[in-house]
MOPAC internal coordinates of N, CA, C and O (Angstrom, degrees):
PM7 1SCF
backbone

  N    0.0000 0     0.00 0     0.00 0    0    0    0
  C    1.4582 1     0.00 0     0.00 0    1    0    0
  C    1.4901 1   111.56 1     0.00 0    2    1    0
  O    1.2310 1   121.86 1   -59.38 1    3    2    1
  N    1.2990 1   114.04 1   120.62 1    3    2    1
  C    1.4597 1   116.38 1  -176.46 1    5    3    2
  C    1.5601 1   110.43 1  -103.43 1    6    5    3
  O    1.2310 1   121.53 1   -50.18 1    7    6    5
  N    1.3493 1   114.68 1   129.82 1    7    6    5
  C    1.4519 1   121.37 1  -176.20 1    9    7    6
  C    1.4889 1   105.35 1  -103.68 1   10    9    7
  O    1.2310 1   117.92 1   -56.54 1   11   10    9
  N    1.2570 1   121.57 1   123.46 1   11   10    9
  C    1.4500 1   125.63 1   173.37 1   13   11   10
  C    1.4748 1   112.30 1   -63.21 1   14   13   11
  O    1.2310 1   117.68 1   -40.74 1   15   14   13
  N    1.2823 1   122.02 1   139.26 1   15   14   13
  C    1.4448 1   126.14 1  -179.14 1   17   15   14
  C    1.5098 1   112.89 1   -58.64 1   18   17   15
  O    1.2310 1   119.42 1   142.26 1   19   18   17
  N    1.3737 1   118.72 1   -37.74 1   19   18   17
  C    1.3947 1   123.22 1  -178.45 1   21   19   18
  C    1.4884 1   108.10 1   -66.83 1   22   21   19
  O    1.2310 1   117.29 1   140.14 1   23   22   21
  N    1.2482 1   122.76 1   -39.86 1   23   22   21
  C    1.4804 1   125.47 1   177.70 1   25   23   22
  C    1.4954 1   109.16 1   -67.49 1   26   25   23
  O    1.2310 1   119.59 1   136.85 1   27   26   25
  N    1.2536 1   118.38 1   -43.15 1   27   26   25
  C    1.4947 1   122.13 1   179.21 1   29   27   26
  C    1.5397 1   109.97 1   -58.38 1   30   29   27
  O    1.2310 1   119.21 1   129.92 1   31   30   29
  N    1.3217 1   119.11 1   -50.08 1   31   30   29
  C    1.4488 1   121.16 1   178.75 1   33   31   30
  C    1.4727 1   113.86 1   -66.16 1   34   33   31
  O    1.2310 1   120.36 1   147.38 1   35   34   33
  N    1.3673 1   116.91 1   -32.62 1   35   34   33
  C    1.5015 1   121.72 1   175.38 1   37   35   34
  C    1.5919 1   105.73 1   -64.33 1   38   37   35
  O    1.2310 1   119.45 1   136.56 1   39   38   37
  N    1.2686 1   118.66 1   -43.44 1   39   38   37
  C    1.4086 1   124.53 1   179.41 1   41   39   38
  C    1.5524 1   110.90 1   -60.77 1   42   41   39
  O    1.2310 1   121.13 1   126.35 1   43   42   41
  N    1.3248 1   115.44 1   -53.65 1   43   42   41
  C    1.4848 1   119.07 1   177.51 1   45   43   42
  C    1.4590 1   110.44 1   -58.20 1   46   45   43
  O    1.2310 1   117.97 1   132.88 1   47   46   45
  N    1.3558 1   121.47 1   -47.12 1   47   46   45
  C    1.4706 1   123.98 1   176.60 1   49   47   46
  C    1.4502 1   115.22 1   -51.78 1   50   49   47
  O    1.2310 1   121.82 1   136.88 1   51   50   49
  N    1.3774 1   114.11 1   -43.12 1   51   50   49
  C    1.3849 1   119.29 1  -179.56 1   53   51   50
  C    1.4643 1   113.28 1   -62.70 1   54   53   51
  O    1.2310 1   119.29 1   141.29 1   55   54   53
  N    1.3365 1   118.97 1   -38.71 1   55   54   53
  C    1.4412 1   126.58 1  -177.80 1   57   55   54
  C    1.5103 1   108.47 1   -72.27 1   58   57   55
  O    1.2310 1   120.69 1   138.32 1   59   58   57
  N    1.3072 1   116.28 1   -41.68 1   59   58   57
  C    1.4915 1   119.21 1  -179.02 1   61   59   58
  C    1.5176 1   110.23 1   -70.50 1   62   61   59
  O    1.2310 1   118.98 1   141.53 1   63   62   61
  N    1.3609 1   119.55 1   -38.47 1   63   62   61
  C    1.4617 1   116.91 1   179.61 1   65   63   62
  C    1.5379 1   109.54 1   -71.67 1   66   65   63
  O    1.2310 1   118.52 1   150.37 1   67   66   65
  N    1.3512 1   120.43 1   -29.63 1   67   66   65
  C    1.4444 1   123.53 1   172.24 1   69   67   66
  C    1.4397 1   113.03 1   -62.09 1   70   69   67
  O    1.2310 1   118.80 1   139.70 1   71   70   69
  N    1.3621 1   119.90 1   -40.30 1   71   70   69
  C    1.4324 1   121.52 1  -178.91 1   73   71   70
  C    1.5806 1   109.78 1   -68.92 1   74   73   71
  O    1.2310 1   123.22 1   138.07 1   75   74   73
  N    1.3484 1   111.44 1   -41.93 1   75   74   73
  C    1.4820 1   117.29 1   176.39 1   77   75   74
  C    1.5434 1   112.91 1   -57.19 1   78   77   75
  O    1.2310 1   122.96 1   132.64 1   79   78   77
  N    1.3648 1   111.93 1   -47.36 1   79   78   77
  C    1.4647 1   114.51 1   176.74 1   81   79   78
  C    1.4917 1   117.12 1   -66.01 1   82   81   79
  O    1.2310 1   121.55 1   146.99 1   83   82   81
  N    1.3665 1   114.65 1   -33.01 1   83   82   81
  C    1.4820 1   116.74 1   176.01 1   85   83   82
  C    1.4921 1   113.33 1   -70.13 1   86   85   83
  O    1.2310 1   118.89 1   153.03 1   87   86   85
  N    1.3460 1   119.73 1   -26.97 1   87   86   85
  C    1.4590 1   119.25 1  -178.04 1   89   87   86
  C    1.5483 1   108.57 1   -92.69 1   90   89   87
  O    1.2310 1   118.41 1   142.09 1   91   90   89
  N    1.3354 1   120.63 1   -37.91 1   91   90   89
  C    1.4835 1   120.30 1  -169.05 1   93   91   90
  C    1.6218 1   107.84 1   -87.89 1   94   93   91
  O    1.2310 1   119.77 1   149.19 1   95   94   93
  N    1.3105 1   118.05 1   -30.81 1   95   94   93
  C    1.4572 1   118.70 1  -175.37 1   97   95   94
  C    1.4922 1   111.05 1   -61.07 1   98   97   95
  O    1.2310 1   118.23 1   135.62 1   99   98   97
  N    1.4615 1   120.98 1   -44.38 1   99   98   97
  C    1.4338 1   118.84 1  -179.67 1  101   99   98
  C    1.5907 1   111.81 1   -64.18 1  102  101   99
  O    1.2310 1   120.36 1   147.37 1  103  102  101
  N    1.2794 1   116.92 1   -32.63 1  103  102  101
  C    1.3707 1   123.62 1   179.81 1  105  103  102
  C    1.5690 1   107.33 1   -65.75 1  106  105  103
  O    1.2310 1   120.22 1   134.59 1  107  106  105
  N    1.2712 1   117.19 1   -45.41 1  107  106  105
  C    1.4369 1   121.71 1  -179.41 1  109  107  106
  C    1.5442 1   112.65 1   -65.62 1  110  109  107
  O    1.2310 1   119.84 1   143.17 1  111  110  109
  N    1.3660 1   117.92 1   -36.83 1  111  110  109
  C    1.4514 1   124.30 1  -175.91 1  113  111  110
  C    1.5230 1   109.46 1   -82.36 1  114  113  111
  O    1.2310 1   119.30 1   136.53 1  115  114  113
  N    1.2619 1   118.94 1   -43.47 1  115  114  113
  C    1.5161 1   124.86 1  -175.44 1  117  115  114
  C    1.5092 1   113.43 1   -70.47 1  118  117  115
  O    1.2310 1   120.23 1   146.29 1  119  118  117
  N    1.3805 1   117.17 1   -33.71 1  119  118  117
  C    1.4615 1   121.20 1  -170.68 1  121  119  118
  C    1.5281 1   107.06 1   -66.18 1  122  121  119
  O    1.2310 1   116.33 1   146.59 1  123  122  121
  N    1.2751 1   124.57 1   -33.41 1  123  122  121
  C    1.4509 1   123.18 1  -173.95 1  125  123  122
  C    1.5141 1   114.03 1   -71.52 1  126  125  123
  O    1.2310 1   119.02 1   133.51 1  127  126  125
  N    1.4032 1   119.48 1   -46.49 1  127  126  125
  C    1.5268 1   116.62 1   178.98 1  129  127  126
  C    1.4671 1   112.89 1   -63.75 1  130  129  127
  O    1.2310 1   118.36 1   152.82 1  131  130  129
  N    1.3712 1   120.73 1   -27.18 1  131  130  129
  C    1.4451 1   122.33 1   176.59 1  133  131  130
  C    1.5620 1   119.28 1   -76.64 1  134  133  131
  O    1.2310 1   123.81 1   179.60 1  135  134  133
  N    1.3622 1   110.30 1    -0.40 1  135  134  133
  C    1.4735 1   114.16 1  -173.53 1  137  135  134
  C    1.5263 1   114.41 1   -90.79 1  138  137  135
  O    1.2310 1   120.06 1   166.59 1  139  138  137
  N    1.3317 1   117.48 1   -13.41 1  139  138  137
  C    1.4743 1   125.47 1  -177.47 1  141  139  138
  C    1.5001 1   112.36 1    62.87 1  142  141  139
  O    1.2310 1   118.96 1  -159.50 1  143  142  141
  N    1.3285 1   119.59 1    20.50 1  143  142  141
  C    1.4731 1   122.05 1   179.31 1  145  143  142
  C    1.5621 1   107.15 1  -120.69 1  146  145  143
  O    1.2310 1   122.08 1   -28.75 1  147  146  145
  N    1.3662 1   113.62 1   151.25 1  147  146  145
  C    1.4058 1   120.04 1   173.56 1  149  147  146
  C    1.4982 1   109.19 1   -76.84 1  150  149  147
  O    1.2310 1   121.22 1   -34.92 1  151  150  149
  N    1.3594 1   115.27 1   145.08 1  151  150  149
  C    1.4992 1   117.69 1   179.95 1  153  151  150
  C    1.5718 1   109.00 1   -72.20 1  154  153  151
  O    1.2310 1   119.59 1   -60.18 1  155  154  153
  N    1.3223 1   118.40 1   119.82 1  155  154  153
  C    1.3644 1   121.87 1   176.67 1  157  155  154
  C    1.5622 1   110.63 1  -145.10 1  158  157  155
  O    1.2310 1   121.30 1    -6.66 1  159  158  157
  N    1.3388 1   115.11 1   173.34 1  159  158  157
  C    1.4255 1   114.30 1  -179.42 1  161  159  158
  C    1.5306 1   111.96 1   -59.87 1  162  161  159
  O    1.2310 1   120.51 1   141.21 1  163  162  161
  N    1.4231 1   116.64 1   -38.79 1  163  162  161
  C    1.4327 1   117.12 1  -179.62 1  165  163  162
  C    1.5040 1   113.36 1   -66.93 1  166  165  163
  O    1.2310 1   120.49 1   142.11 1  167  166  165
  N    1.3489 1   116.67 1   -37.89 1  167  166  165
  C    1.4519 1   119.25 1   179.08 1  169  167  166
  C    1.5208 1   112.44 1   -65.64 1  170  169  167
  O    1.2310 1   119.74 1   137.62 1  171  170  169
  N    1.3551 1   118.10 1   -42.38 1  171  170  169
  C    1.4627 1   121.44 1   176.82 1  173  171  170
  C    1.5272 1   110.24 1   -64.46 1  174  173  171
  O    1.2310 1   121.35 1   137.00 1  175  174  173
  N    1.3622 1   115.02 1   -43.00 1  175  174  173
  C    1.4539 1   121.89 1  -179.88 1  177  175  174
  C    1.5497 1   110.58 1   -58.68 1  178  177  175
  O    1.2310 1   122.53 1   136.78 1  179  178  177
  N    1.3859 1   112.76 1   -43.22 1  179  178  177
  C    1.5613 1   117.90 1  -179.41 1  181  179  178
  C    1.4953 1   108.70 1   -67.87 1  182  181  179
  O    1.2310 1   119.60 1   139.66 1  183  182  181
  N    1.2770 1   118.36 1   -40.34 1  183  182  181
  C    1.4544 1   122.56 1  -178.98 1  185  183  182
  C    1.5463 1   112.28 1   -63.67 1  186  185  183
  O    1.2310 1   122.63 1   134.53 1  187  186  185
  N    1.3511 1   112.57 1   -45.47 1  187  186  185
  C    1.4459 1   116.43 1  -179.82 1  189  187  186
  C    1.5001 1   114.94 1   -77.64 1  190  189  187
  O    1.2310 1   121.52 1   176.35 1  191  190  189
  N    1.3118 1   114.69 1    -3.65 1  191  190  189
  C    1.4812 1   115.28 1   175.85 1  193  191  190
  C    1.5715 1   110.64 1   -75.26 1  194  193  191
  O    1.2310 1   121.17 1   163.18 1  195  194  193
  N    1.3320 1   115.37 1   -16.82 1  195  194  193
  C    1.3948 1   120.16 1   176.58 1  197  195  194
  C    1.5224 1   111.96 1   -85.44 1  198  197  195
  O    1.2310 1   116.76 1   -54.91 1  199  198  197
  N    1.2873 1   123.76 1   125.09 1  199  198  197
  C    1.4578 1   126.66 1  -171.53 1  201  199  198
  C    1.5541 1   112.17 1   -55.12 1  202  201  199
  O    1.2310 1   119.78 1   140.59 1  203  202  201
  N    1.4368 1   118.02 1   -39.41 1  203  202  201
  C    1.4441 1   118.26 1  -177.59 1  205  203  202
  C    1.5272 1   111.19 1   -64.50 1  206  205  203
  O    1.2310 1   118.76 1   139.71 1  207  206  205
  N    1.2853 1   119.97 1   -40.29 1  207  206  205
  C    1.4558 1   123.53 1   172.41 1  209  207  206
  C    1.5653 1   115.67 1   -55.03 1  210  209  207
  O    1.2310 1   124.96 1   131.27 1  211  210  209
  N    1.3195 1   108.07 1   -48.73 1  211  210  209
  C    1.4597 1   114.42 1  -178.50 1  213  211  210
  C    1.4618 1   112.92 1   -62.62 1  214  213  211
  O    1.2310 1   121.88 1   140.13 1  215  214  213
  N    1.4489 1   114.00 1   -39.87 1  215  214  213
  C    1.4714 1   118.70 1  -179.94 1  217  215  214
  C    1.5027 1   108.62 1   -68.03 1  218  217  215
  O    1.2310 1   118.09 1   140.23 1  219  218  217
  N    1.3099 1   121.24 1   -39.77 1  219  218  217
  C    1.4787 1   121.82 1   178.94 1  221  219  218
  C    1.4896 1   111.45 1   -65.88 1  222  221  219
  O    1.2310 1   118.05 1   139.88 1  223  222  221
  N    1.3391 1   121.33 1   -40.12 1  223  222  221
  C    1.3925 1   124.95 1   176.14 1  225  223  222
  C    1.5360 1   113.54 1   -62.78 1  226  225  223
  O    1.2310 1   119.99 1   134.32 1  227  226  225
  N    1.3259 1   117.62 1   -45.68 1  227  226  225
  C    1.3987 1   121.67 1  -179.55 1  229  227  226
  C    1.4926 1   110.19 1   -68.00 1  230  229  227
  O    1.2310 1   120.25 1   139.47 1  231  230  229
  N    1.3362 1   117.13 1   -40.53 1  231  230  229
  C    1.5330 1   123.34 1   175.39 1  233  231  230
  C    1.5434 1   109.49 1   -56.31 1  234  233  231
  O    1.2310 1   121.58 1   130.12 1  235  234  233
  N    1.3377 1   114.59 1   -49.88 1  235  234  233
  C    1.4532 1   119.90 1   179.06 1  237  235  234
  C    1.5086 1   115.86 1   -61.25 1  238  237  235
  O    1.2310 1   122.93 1   136.29 1  239  238  237
  N    1.3303 1   111.98 1   -43.71 1  239  238  237
  C    1.4129 1   116.66 1   176.37 1  241  239  238
  C    1.5553 1   112.09 1   -60.88 1  242  241  239
  O    1.2310 1   120.64 1   130.07 1  243  242  241
  N    1.2472 1   116.39 1   -49.93 1  243  242  241
  C    1.4835 1   120.74 1  -179.43 1  245  243  242
  C    1.5333 1   113.25 1   -60.48 1  246  245  243
  O    1.2310 1   121.87 1   138.37 1  247  246  245
  N    1.3219 1   114.02 1   -41.63 1  247  246  245
  C    1.5100 1   118.09 1  -179.16 1  249  247  246
  C    1.4938 1   109.81 1   -67.10 1  250  249  247
  O    1.2310 1   120.16 1   138.80 1  251  250  249
  N    1.4253 1   117.29 1   -41.20 1  251  250  249
  C    1.4407 1   120.48 1   179.41 1  253  251  250
  C    1.5585 1   110.13 1   -62.91 1  254  253  251
  O    1.2310 1   120.73 1   134.84 1  255  254  253
  N    1.3023 1   116.22 1   -45.16 1  255  254  253
  C    1.4133 1   118.05 1  -175.61 1  257  255  254
  C    1.5097 1   111.24 1   -64.77 1  258  257  255
  O    1.2310 1   121.01 1   135.27 1  259  258  257
  N    1.3735 1   115.66 1   -44.73 1  259  258  257
  C    1.5047 1   117.61 1   179.22 1  261  259  258
  C    1.4480 1   111.50 1   -70.16 1  262  261  259
  O    1.2310 1   116.40 1   148.45 1  263  262  261
  N    1.3706 1   124.44 1   -31.55 1  263  262  261
  C    1.4119 1   125.74 1  -179.83 1  265  263  262
  C    1.5130 1   109.36 1   -69.77 1  266  265  263
  O    1.2310 1   123.01 1   134.44 1  267  266  265
  N    1.2644 1   111.84 1   -45.56 1  267  266  265
  C    1.5869 1   116.67 1  -177.70 1  269  267  266
  C    1.5531 1   110.51 1   -66.67 1  270  269  267
  O    1.2310 1   118.84 1   126.91 1  271  270  269
  N    1.2978 1   119.81 1   -53.09 1  271  270  269
  C    1.4765 1   122.18 1   179.21 1  273  271  270
  C    1.4645 1   112.37 1   -63.13 1  274  273  271
  O    1.2310 1   118.90 1   135.82 1  275  274  273
  N    1.3150 1   119.71 1   -44.18 1  275  274  273
  C    1.4516 1   120.13 1   176.14 1  277  275  274
  C    1.5317 1   112.99 1   -62.16 1  278  277  275
  O    1.2310 1   119.24 1   143.06 1  279  278  277
  N    1.2760 1   119.05 1   -36.94 1  279  278  277
  C    1.4561 1   120.47 1   171.97 1  281  279  278
  C    1.4615 1   115.06 1   -62.83 1  282  281  279
  O    1.2310 1   119.35 1   136.92 1  283  282  281
  N    1.3177 1   118.84 1   -43.08 1  283  282  281
  C    1.4435 1   122.83 1   176.74 1  285  283  282
  C    1.4968 1   108.98 1   -62.95 1  286  285  283
  O    1.2310 1   119.35 1   138.47 1  287  286  285
  N    1.3731 1   118.85 1   -41.53 1  287  286  285
  C    1.4042 1   120.85 1  -177.86 1  289  287  286
  C    1.5971 1   111.05 1   -65.54 1  290  289  287
  O    1.2310 1   122.26 1   139.46 1  291  290  289
  N    1.3591 1   113.29 1   -40.54 1  291  290  289
  C    1.4457 1   118.69 1   178.40 1  293  291  290
  C    1.5101 1   110.87 1   -63.56 1  294  293  291
  O    1.2310 1   119.77 1   142.91 1  295  294  293
  N    1.2963 1   118.05 1   -37.09 1  295  294  293
  C    1.4746 1   120.54 1   179.53 1  297  295  294
  C    1.5116 1   109.55 1   -67.57 1  298  297  295
  O    1.2310 1   120.36 1   136.89 1  299  298  297
  N    1.3944 1   116.92 1   -43.11 1  299  298  297
  C    1.4063 1   122.20 1   178.54 1  301  299  298
  C    1.5608 1   110.92 1   -60.14 1  302  301  299
  O    1.2310 1   120.17 1   138.74 1  303  302  301
  N    1.2704 1   117.27 1   -41.26 1  303  302  301
  C    1.5061 1   121.22 1  -179.62 1  305  303  302
  C    1.5250 1   111.48 1   -66.43 1  306  305  303
  O    1.2310 1   119.90 1   155.96 1  307  306  305
  N    1.3781 1   117.80 1   -24.04 1  307  306  305
  C    1.4695 1   117.93 1   177.62 1  309  307  306
  C    1.4997 1   112.86 1   -65.15 1  310  309  307
  O    1.2310 1   120.57 1   159.84 1  311  310  309
  N    1.3761 1   116.52 1   -20.16 1  311  310  309
  C    1.4817 1   122.41 1   176.37 1  313  311  310
  C    1.4162 1   117.94 1   -79.91 1  314  313  311
  O    1.2310 1   121.80 1  -174.85 1  315  314  313
  N    1.3931 1   114.16 1     5.15 1  315  314  313
  C    1.5220 1   122.67 1  -177.87 1  317  315  314
  C    1.4656 1   119.08 1    50.05 1  318  317  315
  O    1.2310 1   120.00 1  -125.61 1  319  318  317
  N    1.2948 1   117.61 1    54.39 1  319  318  317
  C    1.4968 1   121.68 1  -177.85 1  321  319  318
  C    1.5698 1   103.91 1   -69.46 1  322  321  319
  O    1.2310 1   122.27 1   -10.42 1  323  322  321
  N    1.3690 1   113.26 1   169.58 1  323  322  321
  C    1.3955 1   119.26 1   176.29 1  325  323  322
  C    1.5443 1   110.39 1   -69.43 1  326  325  323
  O    1.2310 1   119.20 1   -17.08 1  327  326  325
  N    1.2896 1   119.13 1   162.92 1  327  326  325
  C    1.4337 1   123.94 1  -179.55 1  329  327  326
  C    1.5328 1   111.42 1   -58.05 1  330  329  327
  O    1.2310 1   121.81 1   138.29 1  331  330  329
  N    1.2535 1   114.14 1   -41.71 1  331  330  329
  C    1.4879 1   119.99 1   178.91 1  333  331  330
  C    1.5027 1   111.20 1   -60.90 1  334  333  331
  O    1.2310 1   120.07 1   130.50 1  335  334  333
  N    1.2943 1   117.46 1   -49.50 1  335  334  333
  C    1.4525 1   120.67 1   179.09 1  337  335  334
  C    1.5322 1   112.21 1   -66.25 1  338  337  335
  O    1.2310 1   120.41 1   145.72 1  339  338  337
  N    1.2808 1   116.83 1   -34.28 1  339  338  337
  C    1.4816 1   120.95 1  -179.08 1  341  339  338
  C    1.5243 1   108.25 1   -68.67 1  342  341  339
  O    1.2310 1   120.53 1   139.24 1  343  342  341
  N    1.3267 1   116.59 1   -40.76 1  343  342  341
  C    1.4721 1   120.45 1   176.93 1  345  343  342
  C    1.5589 1   113.23 1   -66.42 1  346  345  343
  O    1.2310 1   121.08 1   140.16 1  347  346  345
  N    1.3199 1   115.55 1   -39.84 1  347  346  345
  C    1.4042 1   124.22 1   171.39 1  349  347  346
  C    1.5139 1   115.50 1   -56.12 1  350  349  347
  O    1.2310 1   122.15 1   130.01 1  351  350  349
  N    1.3235 1   113.49 1   -49.99 1  351  350  349
  C    1.5054 1   124.74 1   177.92 1  353  351  350
  C    1.6039 1   103.67 1   -55.62 1  354  353  351
  O    1.2310 1   121.72 1   121.52 1  355  354  353
  N    1.3605 1   114.32 1   -58.48 1  355  354  353
  C    1.4919 1   119.24 1  -174.66 1  357  355  354
  C    1.5469 1   107.54 1   -55.73 1  358  357  355
  O    1.2310 1   119.58 1   135.21 1  359  358  357
  N    1.2713 1   118.41 1   -44.79 1  359  358  357
  C    1.4686 1   118.63 1  -179.60 1  361  359  358
  C    1.6113 1   111.85 1   -60.43 1  362  361  359
  O    1.2310 1   123.25 1   134.52 1  363  362  361
  N    1.3587 1   111.37 1   -45.48 1  363  362  361
  C    1.4399 1   118.13 1  -176.79 1  365  363  362
  C    1.5708 1   108.64 1   -61.27 1  366  365  363
  O    1.2310 1   120.36 1   134.20 1  367  366  365
  N    1.3762 1   116.92 1   -45.80 1  367  366  365
  C    1.4611 1   119.83 1  -173.99 1  369  367  366
  C    1.5192 1   109.70 1   -69.64 1  370  369  367
  O    1.2310 1   119.54 1   145.19 1  371  370  369
  N    1.3807 1   118.49 1   -34.81 1  371  370  369
  C    1.4970 1   117.12 1   176.26 1  373  371  370
  C    1.4713 1   113.67 1   -67.95 1  374  373  371
  O    1.2310 1   120.10 1   137.91 1  375  374  373
  N    1.3299 1   117.41 1   -42.09 1  375  374  373
  C    1.5262 1   122.92 1   177.85 1  377  375  374
  C    1.5281 1   109.25 1   -65.45 1  378  377  375
  O    1.2310 1   118.73 1   137.17 1  379  378  377
  N    1.2989 1   120.03 1   -42.83 1  379  378  377
  C    1.4393 1   123.96 1   177.42 1  381  379  378
  C    1.4431 1   112.29 1   -63.54 1  382  381  379
  O    1.2310 1   121.29 1   139.36 1  383  382  381
  N    1.3713 1   115.14 1   -40.64 1  383  382  381
  C    1.4935 1   117.71 1   179.94 1  385  383  382
  C    1.5144 1   110.05 1   -71.57 1  386  385  383
  O    1.2310 1   118.74 1   141.68 1  387  386  385
  N    1.2904 1   120.01 1   -38.32 1  387  386  385
  C    1.4087 1   116.19 1   176.08 1  389  387  386
  C    1.6110 1   115.89 1   -64.34 1  390  389  387
  O    1.2310 1   122.74 1   139.76 1  391  390  389
  N    1.3414 1   112.36 1   -40.24 1  391  390  389
  C    1.5007 1   117.18 1   172.14 1  393  391  390
  C    1.4685 1   113.11 1   -59.58 1  394  393  391
  O    1.2310 1   118.90 1   134.78 1  395  394  393
  N    1.3188 1   119.70 1   -45.22 1  395  394  393
  C    1.4307 1   124.44 1  -179.97 1  397  395  394
  C    1.5828 1   110.24 1   -63.04 1  398  397  395
  O    1.2310 1   120.79 1   137.56 1  399  398  397
  N    1.3827 1   116.10 1   -42.44 1  399  398  397
  C    1.4522 1   118.10 1   177.56 1  401  399  398
  C    1.5480 1   110.28 1   -63.99 1  402  401  399
  O    1.2310 1   120.09 1   134.67 1  403  402  401
  N    1.2764 1   117.44 1   -45.33 1  403  402  401
  C    1.4600 1   114.56 1  -178.73 1  405  403  402
  C    1.5392 1   112.37 1   -65.72 1  406  405  403
  O    1.2310 1   121.38 1   137.18 1  407  406  405
  N    1.2591 1   114.96 1   -42.82 1  407  406  405
  C    1.5286 1   117.81 1   173.88 1  409  407  406
  C    1.4455 1   112.94 1   -53.67 1  410  409  407
  O    1.2310 1   120.30 1   127.44 1  411  410  409
  N    1.4031 1   117.03 1   -52.56 1  411  410  409
  C    1.4032 1   123.56 1   177.48 1  413  411  410
  C    1.5507 1   115.53 1   -55.75 1  414  413  411
  O    1.2310 1   120.36 1   138.47 1  415  414  413
  N    1.3254 1   116.92 1   -41.53 1  415  414  413
  C    1.4418 1   119.28 1  -178.66 1  417  415  414
  C    1.6246 1   105.52 1   -72.29 1  418  417  415
  O    1.2310 1   120.84 1   139.35 1  419  418  417
  N    1.2864 1   116.00 1   -40.65 1  419  418  417
  C    1.4930 1   115.52 1   174.43 1  421  419  418
  C    1.5544 1   114.11 1   -55.00 1  422  421  419
  O    1.2310 1   120.98 1   138.29 1  423  422  421
  N    1.3401 1   115.74 1   -41.71 1  423  422  421
  C    1.4132 1   119.88 1  -178.34 1  425  423  422
  C    1.5609 1   108.67 1   -66.78 1  426  425  423
  O    1.2310 1   120.21 1   137.03 1  427  426  425
  N    1.3980 1   117.20 1   -42.97 1  427  426  425
  C    1.4438 1   121.11 1   176.27 1  429  427  426
  C    1.5323 1   110.44 1   -58.26 1  430  429  427
  O    1.2310 1   121.49 1   137.13 1  431  430  429
  N    1.3041 1   114.76 1   -42.87 1  431  430  429
  C    1.4752 1   122.17 1  -174.55 1  433  431  430
  C    1.5162 1   109.51 1   -64.44 1  434  433  431
  O    1.2310 1   118.38 1   151.40 1  435  434  433
  N    1.3723 1   120.70 1   -28.60 1  435  434  433
  C    1.4345 1   124.83 1   179.34 1  437  435  434
  C    1.5035 1   112.00 1   -62.82 1  438  437  435
  O    1.2310 1   120.89 1   149.81 1  439  438  437
  N    1.3289 1   115.90 1   -30.19 1  439  438  437
  C    1.4991 1   121.62 1  -177.79 1  441  439  438
  C    1.5243 1   112.19 1   -73.71 1  442  441  439
  O    1.2310 1   120.37 1   161.36 1  443  442  441
  N    1.3364 1   116.90 1   -18.64 1  443  442  441
  C    1.4525 1   119.57 1  -179.51 1  445  443  442
  C    1.4842 1   109.40 1   -79.83 1  446  445  443
  O    1.2310 1   120.81 1   -47.00 1  447  446  445
  N    1.3923 1   116.06 1   133.00 1  447  446  445
  C    1.4900 1   119.23 1   179.33 1  449  447  446
  C    1.3887 1   106.28 1   -91.53 1  450  449  447
  O    1.2310 1   120.10 1   180.00 1  451  450  449

């Protein structure tokens, strides 16, 4: 059985992004209730002014985008599309993922004073 390199790296990336999400998401969710503050623009801005929170949020954003779009691509490949359609889908998901990542980082950046 021959496994194509692109599918192997896709599989590895899916597992790595799942581990990142499993580790970072609880940190992201649990940190707010223990802060004794209401969620507001100033609270989020204050939190994101610390580099470690900004890195955690960007890492979580990137991992979720990759994991989600790679999962959708993997499901679409299970339907055995032609090579041309598969390459088109791959290109679309990469471009869409990059656009989503840039937009998400710009939104996070707006919270920084």
